[in-house]
C-alpha positions in Angstrom: -56.8 -22.1 -62.2 -55.0 -19.3 -60.4 -51.4 -19.1 -59.1 -49.7 -18.8 -55.7 -47.7 -15.9 -54.4 -45.3 -16.3 -51.5 -45.3 -13.6 -48.9 -42.9 -14.4 -46.1 -43.8 -17.9 -44.9 -47.4 -17.5 -46.2 -48.3 -18.7 -49.6 -51.1 -16.5 -51.0 -53.4 -17.3 -53.9 -53.5 -14.7 -56.6 -56.8 -13.2 -57.6 -57.2 -10.8 -60.4 -59.3 -7.6 -59.8 -60.5 -6.5 -63.2 -59.6 -2.9 -62.8 -56.9 -0.3 -63.5 -58.2 2.1 -60.9 -55.3 2.3 -58.4 -57.5 3.7 -55.7 -60.1 0.8 -55.9 -57.3 -1.7 -56.0 -55.6 -0.3 -52.9 -58.9 -0.4 -51.0 -59.5 -4.0 -51.9 -55.9 -5.0 -51.2 -56.3 -3.7 -47.7 -59.5 -5.6 -47.2 -57.8 -8.9 -48.4 -54.4 -8.3 -46.9 -52.7 -11.5 -45.8 -55.3 -13.6 -47.6 -55.1 -13.1 -51.3 -52.6 -11.2 -53.5 -54.6 -8.9 -55.7 -53.5 -8.4 -59.2 -54.8 -5.6 -61.5 -55.3 -5.7 -65.2 -52.0 -3.9 -65.6 -50.3 -6.6 -63.5 -51.4 -9.4 -65.9 -50.5 -7.4 -69.0 -54.1 -6.5 -70.0 -54.2 -3.2 -71.7 -57.8 -3.4 -72.9 -60.4 -1.1 -71.6 -63.0 -3.8 -71.1 -66.3 -2.5 -72.6 -69.1 -1.8 -70.1 -72.0 -2.4 -72.4 -74.4 -3.9 -69.9 -77.6 -2.3 -68.7 -77.1 -3.1 -65.0 -74.3 -3.1 -62.5 -74.5 -7.0 -62.5 -74.0 -7.1 -66.3 -71.0 -4.9 -66.3 -69.3 -6.6 -63.4 -69.8 -10.0 -65.1 -68.4 -8.7 -68.4 -65.2 -7.7 -66.7 -64.6 -11.0 -64.8 -65.5 -13.1 -67.8 -63.1 -11.2 -70.1 -60.1 -12.0 -67.8 -61.1 -15.7 -67.4 -61.6 -16.1 -71.1 -58.4 -14.4 -72.3 -56.0 -15.0 -69.4 -57.4 -18.2 -67.7 -57.1 -16.7 -64.3 -59.7 -16.5 -61.5 -61.0 -13.0 -61.4 -63.6 -10.7 -59.9 -64.8 -7.5 -61.4 -67.0 -4.9 -59.9 -69.3 -2.1 -61.1 -70.1 0.7 -58.8 -72.1 3.8 -59.0 -74.0 6.6 -57.4 -77.8 6.6 -57.5 -79.4 10.0 -56.7 -83.2 9.8 -56.0 -84.0 13.3 -57.3 -82.3 12.5 -60.6 -84.2 9.2 -61.1 -81.2 7.2 -59.8 -78.7 8.9 -62.2 -75.8 8.8 -62.8 -76.1 5.0 -62.0 -74.1 2.7 -64.3 -72.8 5.9 -66.1 -71.2 7.2 -62.9 -67.6 7.0 -64.1 -68.4 8.8 -67.3 -71.3 11.0 -66.3 -69.7 14.1 -67.8 -68.7 12.4 -71.0 -65.3 11.3 -69.9 -63.7 9.7 -66.8 -63.0 12.9 -65.0 -63.8 12.8 -61.2 -63.9 16.6 -61.1 -66.0 16.9 -64.2 -68.5 14.3 -63.0 -68.8 15.9 -59.6 -69.3 19.4 -61.1 -72.0 18.1 -63.4 -73.7 16.4 -60.5 -73.7 19.5 -58.4 -75.0 21.6 -61.3 -77.8 19.1 -61.9 -78.6 19.2 -58.2 -78.7 23.0 -58.0 -81.9 24.2 -56.2 -82.9 20.6 -55.2 -83.4 20.2 -51.5 -84.1 16.4 -51.5 -80.6 15.1 -51.8 -80.9 11.5 -50.7 -78.6 9.1 -52.6 -76.9 5.8 -52.3 -73.7 4.1 -53.5 -74.0 0.6 -54.9 -71.4 -2.0 -55.7 -71.9 -5.3 -57.4 -69.0 -7.8 -57.6 -68.9 -10.7 -60.0 -66.5 -13.4 -59.0 -65.7 -15.9 -61.7 -64.1 -18.8 -59.9 -63.5 -22.2 -61.5 -65.7 -21.2 -64.4 -68.7 -20.4 -62.1 -70.1 -16.9 -61.6 -71.2 -15.5 -58.2 -72.5 -12.0 -57.3 -72.1 -9.9 -54.1 -73.8 -6.6 -53.5 -73.1 -3.7 -51.2 -75.0 -0.5 -50.6 -74.7 2.6 -48.4 -77.2 5.4 -48.2 -76.5 9.0 -47.6 -76.9 12.5 -49.0 -75.3 14.7 -51.6 -73.5 17.8 -50.1 -73.9 21.1 -51.8 -70.1 21.4 -52.2 -67.2 19.1 -52.4 -65.4 18.6 -49.1 -62.3 16.4 -48.3 -59.1 15.3 -50.0 -59.3 11.5 -49.6 -60.9 8.8 -51.8 -62.0 9.3 -55.4 -65.0 9.6 -57.6 -67.9 11.3 -55.9 -66.5 10.8 -52.4 -66.1 14.5 -51.7 -69.9 15.2 -52.1 -71.3 12.0 -50.5 -72.0 12.0 -46.8 -73.0 8.5 -45.6 -76.1 8.2 -43.3 -75.3 8.6 -39.7 -72.1 10.6 -40.3 -71.2 14.3 -40.5 -68.3 13.8 -42.9 -68.0 12.9 -46.5 -66.2 9.8 -47.7 -63.4 12.1 -48.8 -62.9 13.3 -45.2 -62.4 9.8 -43.9 -59.2 7.7 -43.9 -59.2 4.5 -46.1 -59.6 2.4 -43.0 -62.6 4.5 -41.8 -64.2 4.3 -45.3 -63.6 0.5 -45.5 -65.7 0.0 -42.4 -68.8 1.3 -44.0 -68.5 1.7 -47.7 -70.5 0.0 -50.4 -67.4 -1.7 -51.8 -66.4 -2.9 -48.3 -69.8 -4.4 -47.7 -69.7 -6.3 -51.0 -66.1 -7.3 -50.4 -66.9 -8.7 -47.0 -69.6 -10.9 -48.6 -67.0 -12.0 -51.2 -64.5 -12.8 -48.4 -67.0 -14.8 -46.5 -67.8 -16.8 -49.6 -64.2 -17.5 -50.4 -63.7 -18.7 -46.8 -66.7 -21.1 -47.0 -66.3 -22.3 -50.6 -62.7 -21.9 -51.9 -60.4 -23.0 -49.1 -59.8 -19.4 -48.0 
């Protein structure tokens, strides 16, 4: 299962990332540069918006990877990520991407800031769960990063809630960091590093 892509003199295995989010795909491609060629849903001709009907990050990540394996017979990993805000009972959580009713980063951020109006306890965390479906077996990898919600959006980089999330131990939001800086500490990077270590140990990486 899976195919080989040739880059220079190095033959790279292709691995599908079950997403059409160009920003997420770019982040992951940098993390796996020179090791795997990452294909998106668009790259494999999948125009379906895979339903996220699970009740947990694990459920939704597994639904994505299983869909690709079932319909395209390609090794795949899918992720589900979200922001959990303590003062909002861990909302928006699995609904992070559609918190405001649609997939609008600006709309989601605006609603979050409105819901946090007057709240001084602003602790939050980003969580990512990756489901890797490899050789018809499923494996999970989790990454988390704690921080606080700023009272206003700051920064032009990144996507989603990055402009309002300041990771613990830093004085800048994710959106004020370069992709390389964010990849050193982000929830997705932590989960991806666990995935990479697994591939190295178990899949001839």
